[in-house]
MIBARO-52593 format. One line per 2 residues: number of its first residue (from 1); their letters; for each residue x, y, z of C-alpha. Coordinates in nm, 2 decimals, always signed. Each point is the difference from the previous one (the first is absolute). Last residue first. Layout:
N
NUM	a	X Y Z; ... .
***
This chain:
467
467	xx	-1.11 +2.21 +1.15; -0.06 -0.35 -0.13 .
465	xx	-0.20 -0.10 -0.31; -0.04 -0.37 -0.03 .
463	xx	-0.10 -0.10 -0.36; -0.20 -0.27 -0.17 .
461	xx	-0.08 -0.01 -0.37; -0.22 -0.29 -0.10 .
459	xx	+0.05 -0.14 -0.35; -0.21 +0.14 -0.28 .
457	xx	-0.32 -0.08 -0.18; -0.20 -0.07 +0.32 .
455	xx	-0.38 -0.05 -0.05; -0.24 +0.27 +0.12 .
453	xx	-0.13 +0.06 -0.35; +0.36 +0.08 -0.10 .
451	xx	+0.24 +0.04 +0.29; +0.34 +0.16 +0.07 .
449	xx	+0.16 -0.05 +0.34; +0.13 +0.19 +0.30 .
447	xx	+0.07 -0.07 +0.37; +0.16 +0.23 +0.25 .
445	xx	+0.11 -0.06 +0.36; +0.06 +0.33 +0.19 .
443	xx	+0.27 +0.05 +0.27; +0.08 +0.30 +0.22 .
441	xx	-0.36 +0.14 -0.01; -0.03 +0.38 -0.01 .
439	xx	-0.32 +0.00 -0.20; +0.20 -0.18 -0.28 .
437	xx	-0.18 +0.19 -0.28; +0.11 -0.21 -0.29 .
435	xx	-0.03 +0.15 -0.35; -0.07 -0.20 -0.31 .
433	xx	+0.16 -0.09 -0.34; -0.05 -0.29 -0.24 .
431	xx	+0.19 +0.01 -0.33; -0.09 -0.24 -0.28 .
429	xx	+0.20 -0.18 -0.27; +0.16 +0.07 -0.33 .
427	xx	+0.31 +0.12 +0.19; +0.03 +0.35 -0.15 .
425	xx	-0.37 +0.02 -0.09; -0.10 -0.02 +0.37 .
423	xx	-0.38 -0.04 +0.01; -0.18 +0.14 +0.30 .
421	xx	-0.14 -0.11 +0.34; -0.05 +0.27 +0.27 .
419	xx	-0.09 -0.04 +0.37; -0.01 +0.35 +0.16 .
417	xx	-0.01 -0.11 +0.37; +0.06 -0.32 +0.21 .
415	xx	-0.04 +0.05 +0.37; +0.19 -0.09 +0.32 .
413	xx	+0.01 -0.36 +0.13; -0.05 -0.34 -0.15 .
411	xx	+0.03 +0.14 -0.35; -0.18 -0.08 -0.31 .
409	xx	+0.05 +0.03 -0.38; -0.23 -0.14 -0.27 .
407	xx	+0.06 +0.12 -0.35; -0.30 -0.08 -0.23 .
405	xx	+0.06 -0.07 -0.36; -0.27 +0.03 -0.28 .
403	xx	+0.02 +0.38 +0.00; +0.38 -0.02 -0.03 .
401	xx	-0.03 -0.04 -0.38; +0.38 +0.00 -0.06 .
399	xx	-0.02 -0.37 +0.07; +0.18 -0.23 +0.24 .
397	xx	-0.05 -0.38 +0.00; +0.32 -0.04 -0.21 .
395	xx	+0.22 +0.13 +0.28; +0.17 +0.30 +0.14 .
393	xx	-0.04 +0.20 +0.32; +0.16 +0.32 +0.14 .
391	xx	-0.09 +0.12 +0.35; +0.02 +0.36 +0.12 .
389	xx	-0.06 +0.06 +0.38; -0.03 +0.35 +0.14 .
387	xx	+0.05 +0.04 +0.38; -0.23 +0.26 +0.16 .
385	xx	+0.11 +0.32 +0.18; -0.26 +0.22 -0.16 .
383	xx	+0.08 -0.10 -0.36; +0.23 -0.30 -0.07 .
381	xx	+0.37 -0.05 +0.07; +0.16 -0.30 -0.17 .
379	xx	-0.03 -0.37 -0.06; +0.08 -0.20 -0.31 .
377	xx	-0.08 -0.37 -0.06; +0.10 -0.16 -0.33 .
375	xx	-0.07 -0.31 -0.20; -0.33 -0.11 +0.13 .
373	xx	-0.14 -0.31 -0.17; -0.29 -0.07 -0.24 .
371	xx	-0.14 -0.35 +0.00; -0.02 -0.14 -0.35 .
369	xx	+0.04 -0.37 +0.11; +0.10 -0.03 +0.36 .
367	xx	+0.38 -0.02 -0.01; +0.25 -0.27 -0.08 .
365	xx	+0.36 +0.08 -0.09; +0.06 +0.18 +0.33 .
363	xx	+0.26 +0.28 -0.01; +0.30 +0.13 -0.20 .
361	xx	+0.23 -0.29 +0.09; +0.08 -0.24 +0.29 .
359	xx	-0.29 -0.25 +0.03; +0.02 -0.22 +0.31 .
357	xx	-0.20 -0.32 -0.01; -0.14 -0.16 +0.31 .
355	xx	-0.01 -0.32 +0.20; -0.04 +0.01 +0.38 .
353	xx	+0.01 -0.32 +0.20; -0.03 +0.01 +0.38 .
351	xx	+0.13 -0.28 +0.22; -0.08 +0.00 +0.38 .
349	xx	+0.24 -0.04 +0.29; -0.09 +0.34 +0.14 .
347	xx	-0.33 +0.14 -0.14; -0.03 +0.27 -0.26 .
345	xx	-0.24 +0.25 +0.14; -0.33 +0.05 -0.18 .
343	xx	-0.08 +0.29 -0.22; +0.28 -0.07 -0.24 .
341	xx	+0.23 +0.31 -0.07; +0.07 +0.08 -0.37 .
339	xx	+0.28 +0.24 -0.06; +0.09 +0.37 -0.05 .
337	xx	+0.29 +0.21 +0.10; +0.10 +0.36 -0.08 .
335	xx	+0.28 +0.20 +0.16; +0.31 -0.14 -0.19 .
333	xx	+0.27 +0.25 +0.10; +0.25 +0.15 -0.26 .
331	xx	-0.26 +0.25 -0.11; +0.05 +0.21 +0.30 .
329	xx	-0.24 +0.19 +0.23; -0.20 -0.30 +0.11 .
327	xx	-0.34 -0.06 +0.17; -0.12 -0.37 -0.01 .
325	xx	-0.30 -0.11 -0.20; -0.10 -0.36 +0.09 .
323	xx	-0.26 -0.18 -0.21; -0.19 -0.32 +0.09 .
321	xx	-0.19 -0.23 -0.22; -0.22 -0.16 +0.25 .
319	xx	-0.13 -0.35 +0.09; -0.24 -0.28 -0.09 .
317	xx	+0.09 -0.30 -0.21; +0.32 -0.03 -0.21 .
315	xx	-0.17 -0.21 -0.27; +0.20 -0.13 -0.29 .
313	xx	+0.29 +0.18 -0.18; +0.04 +0.35 +0.14 .
311	xx	+0.11 +0.27 -0.26; +0.24 +0.25 +0.15 .
309	xx	+0.08 +0.29 -0.23; +0.33 +0.18 +0.03 .
307	xx	+0.05 +0.32 -0.21; +0.34 +0.05 -0.15 .
305	xx	+0.20 +0.32 +0.00; +0.06 +0.14 -0.35 .
303	xx	-0.19 +0.33 +0.05; +0.21 +0.05 +0.31 .
301	xx	+0.31 +0.06 -0.22; +0.24 +0.05 +0.29 .
299	xx	+0.28 +0.17 -0.18; -0.16 +0.22 -0.27 .
297	xx	-0.28 +0.11 +0.23; -0.27 +0.22 -0.16 .
295	xx	-0.28 -0.18 +0.20; -0.32 +0.05 -0.19 .
293	xx	+0.21 +0.08 -0.30; +0.11 -0.36 -0.02 .
291	xx	-0.36 -0.12 -0.05; -0.08 -0.34 +0.15 .
289	xx	-0.24 +0.10 +0.28; -0.17 -0.32 +0.11 .
287	xx	+0.26 -0.12 +0.24; -0.20 -0.26 +0.19 .
285	xx	+0.02 -0.16 +0.34; -0.19 -0.32 +0.01 .
283	xx	-0.33 -0.20 +0.03; -0.16 -0.30 -0.16 .
281	xx	-0.30 -0.22 -0.02; -0.08 +0.03 +0.38 .
279	xx	-0.15 -0.31 +0.16; -0.22 +0.19 +0.26 .
277	xx	+0.07 +0.37 +0.06; +0.06 +0.27 +0.25 .
275	xx	+0.21 +0.30 -0.11; +0.19 +0.14 +0.30 .
273	xx	+0.20 +0.32 +0.01; +0.27 +0.10 +0.24 .
271	xx	+0.15 +0.35 +0.00; +0.32 +0.11 +0.18 .
269	xx	+0.00 +0.37 +0.05; +0.08 +0.29 -0.23 .
267	xx	-0.10 -0.21 -0.29; +0.19 -0.08 -0.33 .
265	xx	-0.31 -0.10 -0.19; -0.11 -0.28 -0.24 .
263	xx	-0.29 +0.00 -0.24; -0.26 -0.27 +0.08 .
261	xx	-0.16 -0.17 -0.31; -0.25 -0.27 +0.05 .
259	xx	-0.14 -0.25 -0.25; -0.31 -0.19 +0.12 .
257	xx	-0.05 -0.36 -0.09; -0.13 -0.10 +0.34 .
255	xx	+0.32 -0.19 +0.07; +0.17 +0.34 -0.04 .
253	xx	+0.23 +0.12 -0.27; +0.22 +0.24 +0.19 .
251	xx	+0.23 +0.28 -0.12; +0.23 +0.20 +0.24 .
249	xx	+0.13 +0.32 -0.15; +0.29 +0.21 -0.12 .
247	xx	+0.30 -0.24 +0.02; +0.37 +0.06 -0.03 .
245	xx	-0.05 +0.37 +0.09; +0.13 +0.35 -0.06 .
243	xx	-0.23 +0.25 -0.18; +0.02 +0.34 -0.17 .
241	xx	+0.37 +0.03 +0.03; +0.18 +0.32 +0.07 .
239	xx	-0.05 -0.06 +0.37; -0.12 +0.22 +0.30 .
237	xx	-0.28 -0.21 +0.15; -0.16 +0.13 +0.32 .
235	xx	-0.34 -0.14 -0.09; +0.02 -0.17 -0.34 .
233	xx	-0.25 -0.28 +0.04; -0.26 -0.06 -0.28 .
231	xx	+0.23 +0.13 -0.27; +0.27 -0.24 +0.10 .
229	xx	+0.23 -0.05 +0.30; +0.23 -0.25 +0.18 .
227	xx	-0.14 -0.34 -0.07; +0.23 -0.30 +0.04 .
225	xx	-0.08 -0.37 -0.02; -0.03 -0.33 +0.19 .
223	xx	-0.21 -0.29 -0.11; -0.13 -0.29 +0.21 .
221	xx	-0.16 -0.31 -0.16; -0.10 -0.12 +0.35 .
219	xx	+0.02 +0.21 +0.31; -0.05 -0.16 +0.34 .
217	xx	-0.12 +0.18 +0.31; -0.19 -0.26 +0.22 .
215	xx	+0.28 -0.26 +0.00; -0.04 -0.29 +0.25 .
213	xx	+0.35 -0.12 +0.07; +0.25 -0.22 -0.19 .
211	xx	-0.20 +0.06 -0.32; +0.06 -0.22 -0.30 .
209	xx	-0.06 +0.17 -0.34; +0.01 -0.18 -0.34 .
207	xx	+0.03 +0.25 -0.28; -0.03 -0.06 -0.37 .
205	xx	+0.08 +0.30 -0.23; -0.03 +0.04 -0.37 .
203	xx	+0.23 +0.30 -0.06; -0.09 +0.16 -0.33 .
201	xx	+0.19 +0.27 -0.19; -0.23 +0.20 -0.23 .
199	xx	+0.15 +0.08 -0.34; +0.22 -0.29 +0.10 .
197	xx	+0.17 -0.19 +0.28; -0.15 -0.33 +0.12 .
195	xx	+0.09 -0.10 +0.36; -0.14 -0.31 +0.16 .
193	xx	+0.04 +0.07 +0.38; -0.04 -0.29 +0.25 .
191	xx	-0.01 +0.11 +0.36; +0.03 -0.17 +0.34 .
189	xx	-0.08 +0.16 +0.33; +0.10 +0.03 +0.36 .
187	xx	-0.19 +0.20 +0.26; +0.00 +0.22 +0.31 .
185	xx	+0.37 +0.05 +0.08; +0.09 +0.01 -0.37 .
183	xx	+0.10 -0.23 -0.28; -0.05 -0.03 -0.38 .
181	xx	+0.12 -0.28 -0.23; +0.01 +0.07 -0.37 .
179	xx	-0.05 -0.19 -0.33; +0.08 +0.18 -0.32 .
177	xx	-0.12 -0.12 -0.35; +0.11 +0.19 -0.31 .
175	xx	-0.24 +0.03 -0.29; +0.01 +0.02 -0.38 .
173	xx	+0.20 -0.32 -0.04; +0.18 -0.06 -0.33 .
171	xx	+0.32 -0.15 +0.12; -0.15 -0.14 +0.33 .
169	xx	+0.03 +0.21 +0.31; +0.21 -0.09 +0.30 .
167	xx	-0.22 +0.01 +0.31; +0.10 +0.25 +0.26 .
165	xx	-0.03 -0.12 +0.36; +0.00 +0.29 +0.26 .
163	xx	+0.07 +0.00 +0.37; -0.05 +0.26 +0.28 .
161	xx	-0.29 +0.22 -0.12; -0.08 +0.24 +0.28 .
159	xx	-0.30 +0.08 +0.21; -0.01 +0.36 +0.12 .
157	xx	-0.21 +0.05 +0.32; -0.15 +0.35 +0.04 .
155	xx	+0.00 +0.20 +0.32; -0.23 +0.07 +0.30 .
153	xx	-0.18 +0.27 -0.20; -0.12 -0.27 -0.24 .
151	xx	+0.01 +0.13 -0.36; +0.12 -0.33 -0.14 .
149	xx	-0.04 -0.26 +0.27; +0.14 -0.27 -0.24 .
147	xx	+0.07 +0.03 -0.37; +0.08 -0.30 -0.22 .
145	xx	+0.18 -0.07 -0.32; +0.03 +0.37 -0.07 .
143	xx	-0.04 +0.19 -0.33; +0.19 +0.31 -0.09 .
141	xx	-0.07 +0.33 -0.18; +0.22 +0.16 -0.27 .
139	xx	+0.25 -0.16 -0.23; +0.02 +0.11 -0.36 .
137	xx	-0.23 -0.09 -0.29; +0.05 -0.07 -0.37 .
135	xx	-0.12 -0.36 +0.02; -0.13 -0.09 +0.35 .
133	xx	+0.18 +0.06 +0.33; +0.04 -0.20 +0.31 .
131	xx	+0.05 +0.04 +0.38; +0.05 -0.21 +0.31 .
129	xx	-0.02 +0.06 +0.37; -0.01 -0.29 +0.26 .
127	xx	+0.29 +0.14 +0.21; +0.24 +0.17 -0.24 .
125	xx	+0.06 -0.09 -0.36; -0.18 -0.21 -0.26 .
123	xx	+0.03 +0.16 -0.34; -0.17 +0.00 -0.34 .
121	xx	+0.03 +0.09 -0.37; +0.36 +0.10 -0.04 .
119	xx	+0.07 +0.02 -0.37; +0.19 -0.27 -0.19 .
117	xx	+0.09 +0.14 -0.34; +0.00 -0.13 -0.36 .
115	xx	-0.38 -0.04 -0.06; -0.07 +0.34 +0.15 .
113	xx	-0.26 +0.11 +0.26; -0.08 -0.32 +0.20 .
111	xx	+0.31 -0.20 -0.07; +0.02 -0.13 +0.36 .
109	xx	+0.18 +0.08 +0.33; -0.08 -0.11 +0.35 .
107	xx	+0.13 +0.16 +0.32; +0.13 -0.15 +0.32 .
105	xx	+0.01 +0.03 +0.38; +0.21 +0.09 +0.29 .
103	xx	+0.28 -0.25 -0.08; +0.26 -0.16 +0.23 .
101	xx	+0.30 +0.13 +0.20; +0.20 -0.32 -0.05 .
99	xx	+0.36 +0.11 +0.00; +0.23 -0.24 -0.20 .
97	xx	+0.19 +0.28 -0.15; +0.03 +0.29 +0.23 .
95	xx	-0.27 +0.27 -0.01; +0.03 +0.27 -0.27 .
93	xx	+0.10 +0.35 +0.12; -0.27 +0.24 -0.10 .
91	xx	+0.07 +0.26 -0.27; -0.17 -0.21 -0.27 .
89	xx	-0.08 -0.35 +0.13; -0.03 -0.18 -0.33 .
87	xx	-0.17 -0.32 +0.08; +0.00 -0.38 -0.08 .
85	xx	+0.36 -0.01 +0.11; -0.11 +0.03 +0.36 .
83	xx	-0.15 -0.35 -0.01; -0.35 -0.11 +0.12 .
81	xx	-0.11 -0.35 -0.09; -0.31 -0.07 -0.20 .
79	xx	-0.13 -0.33 +0.16; -0.11 -0.27 -0.24 .
77	xx	-0.35 -0.14 +0.01; -0.08 -0.33 -0.18 .
75	xx	-0.28 -0.12 -0.24; +0.19 +0.06 -0.32 .
73	xx	+0.07 +0.37 +0.10; -0.10 +0.21 +0.30 .
71	xx	+0.23 +0.29 +0.08; +0.04 +0.08 +0.36 .
69	xx	+0.01 +0.33 +0.19; +0.05 +0.06 +0.38 .
67	xx	-0.10 +0.35 +0.11; +0.19 +0.22 +0.25 .
65	xx	-0.16 +0.30 +0.15; +0.21 +0.31 +0.02 .
63	xx	-0.16 +0.20 -0.28; -0.02 +0.34 +0.17 .
61	xx	+0.37 +0.07 -0.09; +0.16 -0.34 -0.08 .
59	xx	-0.04 -0.34 -0.15; +0.09 -0.05 -0.37 .
57	xx	-0.26 -0.04 -0.26; -0.01 -0.28 -0.26 .
55	xx	-0.05 -0.03 -0.37; -0.24 -0.24 -0.19 .
53	xx	-0.03 -0.06 -0.38; -0.31 -0.10 -0.19 .
51	xx	-0.10 -0.12 -0.35; +0.29 -0.25 -0.02 .
49	xx	+0.30 +0.06 -0.23; +0.23 -0.21 +0.23 .
47	xx	+0.28 +0.25 +0.04; -0.14 +0.21 +0.29 .
45	xx	-0.20 -0.28 +0.15; +0.03 +0.17 +0.35 .
43	xx	+0.19 +0.33 -0.03; +0.38 -0.01 +0.03 .
41	xx	+0.06 +0.22 -0.30; -0.24 +0.25 +0.16 .
39	xx	+0.25 +0.06 +0.28; -0.22 +0.11 +0.29 .
37	xx	+0.06 +0.36 +0.10; +0.08 +0.15 +0.34 .
35	xx	+0.00 +0.38 -0.06; -0.36 +0.02 +0.10 .
33	xx	+0.09 -0.11 +0.35; +0.25 +0.28 +0.03 .
31	xx	-0.26 +0.25 -0.11; -0.26 -0.13 +0.24 .
29	xx	+0.22 +0.00 +0.31; +0.24 -0.27 +0.13 .
27	xx	-0.02 -0.10 +0.36; -0.03 -0.38 +0.00 .
25	xx	+0.20 -0.04 -0.32; +0.33 +0.14 +0.13 .
23	xx	+0.04 -0.20 +0.21; -0.16 -0.34 +0.05 .
21	xx	-0.37 -0.05 -0.01; -0.25 -0.13 +0.26 .
19	xx	-0.33 -0.13 -0.13; -0.02 -0.30 +0.24 .
17	xx	-0.36 -0.12 -0.06; -0.27 +0.02 +0.27 .
15	xx	-0.12 -0.34 +0.11; -0.38 -0.04 +0.01 .
13	xx	-0.12 -0.28 +0.22; -0.09 -0.32 -0.18 .
11	xx	-0.31 -0.12 -0.18; +0.02 +0.29 -0.25 .
9	xx	+0.34 -0.12 -0.13; -0.14 -0.35 -0.06 .
7	xx	-0.29 +0.15 -0.20; +0.24 +0.22 -0.20 .
5	xx	+0.23 -0.29 -0.08; -0.29 -0.22 -0.10 .
3	xx	-0.12 +0.27 -0.23; +0.34 +0.03 -0.15 .
1	x	+0.01 -0.37 -0.08 .
***
């Protein structure tokens, strides 16, 4: 039914929604919006002892878009009606009884950490953005239903979820099913999310996309995150913390069965990176550093932020995993975006099906057996004006007998000097260091790997150094 609605929408001209709000909600600031609280006693299924509960967000601040929400039970869909008495408005004057301002989104609760408490495990709020956490984690990066023209200097298009259908779970269900309708000037789409909270929270995602126009710049499985600084990028940083980021790298498991690790940057200028592939096995923004003392932040707890791994189901064909790194001076801004972009344009009046699994947790559960991976990238001053790189690696393929392991590091410009591989007894892994003579180049692309008898025993480390 949702697919039919999306297809019908796409056959007609786009009609922008009326997102106007009455006073005072149209002009409230962040603090005022945060003071509007949903009454948890009015949560969906509050007194039914079901495995999930649902609460709703009020419209206001930057969340002006209205979404329509239904509950599906016994084969029928029932509209969830807005009422001011669902909320505590804090210092804001409540709207008059009978006013229908509507909802901006919703959040899902489940007993993920304790058997006696419903923790928030996921949220749909704002355009096509949604987030989730696994057991013991706190919110960090976001996913997006669809990104369009992301990074285009002419401007980005932001599709939005307009309608949700939430299926009432059975008494002993371990999953919650959410259907969603998405609309934008360029396309409409239907989604089915099967959500399973746990040690890793899974969103099984089925997407049917119907373009209104030819789309050359689509982004599938998009993730949005924040990277402010770390040991590889501390230029101009004056902060008591050692690192500030929701994600520290982009991981890719290519269709060629190569694992790639690309540490993130907060660049001085917008940076676009393209990783060509055919039928990728997975990609996503990772938070590999899980030590509190790597951040020393008692409020943000970046060590508890989830990684998001996108696992395609079926063949996605030829295209690119794309990475955007956007300059920012504040941690409140998401400045990192990644997604899959098909090589061929999506044609108007066509139907495109993408099925994938989103893993919210500590990282991908499936890796190439025994492949060592890079855990830290540090950069500082080297001798004679060079830049010194220090890379940490761990994995069962590594041995303290470094004579059997060959480090292979290359640069498309400049020169690699002083290549050293040595055991690191503190980590139980290896440390690889080298100096980069940039020869005055503003950008240098670097590539590193460990080999044994010319066969890879580690993932591939890629890095873009910018002056």
